[in-house]
matplotlib code that plots the C-alpha trace (Angstrom):
import matplotlib.pyplot as plt

x = [10.5, 11.9, 15.6, 16.0, 14.6, 17.3, 19.4, 16.5, 14.4, 17.4, 17.9, 14.1, 14.1, 17.1, 15.4, 12.2, 14.0, 15.6, 12.1, 11.8, 9.2, 8.9, 8.4, 11.4, 11.3, 12.9, 13.0, 13.5, 14.9, 14.6, 13.0, 9.4, 8.2, 10.2, 8.8, 5.2, 5.4, 6.9, 4.0, 1.4, 3.1, 2.7, 5.9, 5.2, 5.0, 3.1, 4.0, 4.8, 6.5, 6.8, 8.7, 5.7, 1.9, 2.0, 3.2, 1.0, -2.0, -0.9, -1.1, -4.5, -5.8, -4.5, -6.2, -2.9, -3.3, -6.6, -7.1, -8.5, -5.3, -2.8, -1.0, 2.1, 5.2, 7.6, 8.7, 11.9, 13.5, 15.4, 19.0, 21.9, 25.2, 28.7, 32.3, 32.6, 34.4, 31.9, 30.5, 26.8, 24.5, 21.4, 19.7, 21.0, 24.5, 23.7, 23.0, 26.7, 27.7, 28.3, 27.2, 24.3, 22.9, 19.3, 17.2, 15.4, 12.1, 10.2, 10.4, 12.4, 10.4, 13.6, 14.2, 10.6, 10.8, 14.1, 12.6, 9.6, 11.8, 13.9, 10.8, 9.2, 12.5, 12.5, 15.8, 14.8, 15.3, 18.8, 19.8, 18.1, 20.8, 23.3, 21.4, 22.8, 20.0, 20.4, 18.3, 17.5, 18.4, 21.2, 23.0, 22.7, 24.4, 27.1, 27.9, 28.4, 30.3, 32.7, 33.2, 31.7, 29.4, 29.6, 26.7, 23.4, 19.9, 19.1, 17.1, 18.6, 18.6, 20.8, 23.1, 23.9, 25.5, 27.9, 31.6, 33.0, 30.0, 28.5, 25.1, 25.6, 22.0, 18.6, 16.2, 13.4, 10.3, 8.0, 9.5, 8.4, 5.6, 6.3, 8.2, 6.0, 6.4, 3.1, 2.9, 0.3, -0.3, -0.8, -4.0, -1.9, -0.3, -3.7, -4.3, -0.9, -0.8, 3.0, 2.9, 0.2, 2.4, 5.4, 3.3, 2.0, 5.6, 6.6, 4.0, 5.1, 6.9, 10.0, 10.2, 9.5, 12.6, 14.7, 13.4, 14.3, 17.7, 18.3, 17.1, 13.5, 10.7, 7.9, 4.7]
y = [219.1, 216.9, 217.2, 213.4, 213.6, 216.1, 213.9, 211.9, 215.0, 216.8, 214.0, 213.8, 217.6, 217.1, 214.3, 216.3, 219.4, 217.2, 216.4, 220.0, 221.2, 224.9, 225.2, 225.7, 223.6, 225.3, 222.7, 224.0, 221.4, 221.6, 219.8, 218.9, 221.0, 224.1, 224.0, 223.5, 226.4, 228.6, 227.7, 228.5, 231.8, 232.6, 231.3, 230.4, 226.7, 224.5, 221.0, 219.8, 216.5, 215.6, 212.9, 212.0, 212.6, 215.0, 218.1, 217.3, 217.1, 220.5, 222.0, 220.4, 221.8, 225.3, 225.1, 225.2, 221.7, 220.1, 217.1, 214.9, 215.5, 213.9, 210.7, 208.7, 209.2, 206.7, 204.9, 204.7, 203.0, 204.3, 203.2, 204.1, 205.0, 205.5, 204.3, 200.8, 199.6, 200.9, 198.0, 198.6, 195.7, 196.8, 199.9, 199.0, 199.3, 202.9, 203.7, 203.2, 206.0, 209.7, 211.8, 210.7, 212.9, 213.1, 215.6, 217.9, 216.0, 219.3, 219.7, 216.7, 213.5, 211.4, 212.7, 212.0, 208.4, 207.9, 209.3, 207.1, 204.0, 204.8, 205.4, 202.1, 200.4, 201.9, 203.8, 207.4, 208.6, 207.1, 208.4, 211.8, 213.7, 212.5, 213.6, 216.3, 217.9, 218.7, 221.0, 218.2, 214.6, 215.5, 217.5, 214.6, 212.4, 215.0, 215.0, 211.3, 211.3, 213.9, 212.0, 214.9, 212.5, 208.7, 208.0, 209.2, 208.1, 208.8, 207.3, 204.4, 206.5, 209.2, 206.6, 205.4, 208.8, 208.7, 208.8, 207.4, 206.4, 203.0, 201.5, 199.7, 198.9, 198.7, 200.1, 197.4, 198.5, 197.5, 200.3, 203.2, 204.2, 203.4, 206.2, 207.5, 210.5, 212.2, 214.4, 216.9, 220.0, 223.1, 225.2, 227.5, 224.6, 223.0, 226.1, 226.0, 223.8, 223.6, 222.4, 219.9, 218.5, 218.1, 216.6, 214.0, 213.2, 212.7, 209.9, 208.3, 205.0, 206.9, 208.9, 205.8, 204.2, 207.2, 207.1, 203.4, 204.1, 206.4, 203.7, 204.6, 202.0, 202.7, 200.7]
z = [30.2, 32.9, 33.3, 33.0, 29.4, 28.3, 25.9, 24.5, 23.8, 22.2, 19.8, 19.0, 18.3, 16.0, 14.1, 13.9, 12.5, 9.7, 8.5, 7.3, 9.7, 9.8, 13.6, 15.9, 19.0, 22.1, 24.9, 28.5, 30.9, 34.7, 37.6, 36.9, 39.9, 38.9, 35.4, 36.6, 38.9, 36.1, 33.8, 36.4, 37.0, 33.3, 31.6, 27.9, 27.2, 24.7, 25.8, 29.3, 30.2, 33.9, 35.6, 37.8, 37.8, 40.8, 38.8, 35.8, 38.2, 39.6, 36.1, 35.5, 38.8, 37.9, 34.5, 32.5, 31.1, 29.9, 32.0, 29.2, 27.2, 29.6, 28.4, 29.3, 27.2, 28.8, 32.0, 34.0, 37.1, 40.1, 40.8, 43.1, 41.6, 42.9, 42.5, 41.1, 44.2, 46.7, 48.7, 48.1, 47.3, 49.3, 50.7, 54.1, 52.8, 51.7, 55.3, 56.1, 53.7, 54.7, 51.7, 49.5, 46.7, 45.7, 43.8, 46.3, 47.1, 47.2, 43.4, 41.9, 41.3, 41.4, 44.9, 45.8, 44.6, 46.5, 49.7, 49.2, 48.8, 51.9, 53.9, 52.9, 53.7, 57.1, 56.5, 55.8, 59.4, 59.4, 56.0, 55.9, 57.8, 55.2, 52.1, 49.8, 47.9, 44.2, 42.1, 39.7, 39.0, 36.6, 39.3, 41.7, 39.0, 38.5, 42.3, 42.2, 38.9, 40.3, 43.6, 45.6, 47.3, 48.1, 45.8, 44.4, 43.7, 40.0, 37.1, 35.2, 32.1, 33.8, 35.2, 31.7, 31.0, 33.9, 33.1, 36.3, 38.6, 38.0, 38.8, 42.2, 43.0, 41.3, 43.9, 44.4, 42.4, 45.3, 47.4, 45.2, 42.7, 39.1, 37.4, 34.7, 32.4, 31.8, 28.7, 27.6, 25.5, 27.7, 27.2, 24.9, 23.1, 22.3, 20.2, 18.4, 15.2, 15.4, 19.0, 18.1, 15.3, 17.5, 20.2, 17.8, 16.7, 20.3, 20.5, 17.2, 16.8, 15.6, 18.8, 20.8, 19.2, 20.2, 23.8, 24.0, 22.7, 25.7, 28.2, 28.6, 28.6, 26.1, 26.1]

ax = plt.figure().add_subplot(projection="3d")
ax.plot(x, y, z, "-o")
ax.set_aspect("equal")
plt.show()
């Protein structure tokens, strides 16, 4: 499951377990790309949640997820975080900084969205040499929270978990594709009654309330 879903999914799993369900849910959190590649290579998984359609499509193309079973679990937005006193009010201000963390665009959707936004703003060439690549969005947040970088591009839901870093800028939505979280049962999961039961709970109103609690948008 996408790293940015960590806290929300953990709470959903806890609530589900209290309902007395027999199945044990074992979530695995990492970048969407890393998880998708592991599944294609044979790693066991019943449910996959991505932070963008790209990696879900990758699993569909590799026959690990039935295409007709893909839905959208939630939505998110991209923000820039850093010290509260950092003078950043636009993307152009970020270009004046020296160390900027993002999830590696090769496998981390948050990094891909950030790169897309910077490209559309005409700033990618200027900022790219300053980028510090993180293995996932949570690591990018950690770098900013610890002061190891000047700031970081993360999802709003992750930014709300920061202890020191603050949201300095909401990245304009027109600059990047909408952040969606596709969800689907894998081909194995579609044959597993316990996986199907938890999948249905993830799409329930109760789970939606928990996702909203953690800052996600559910429609």
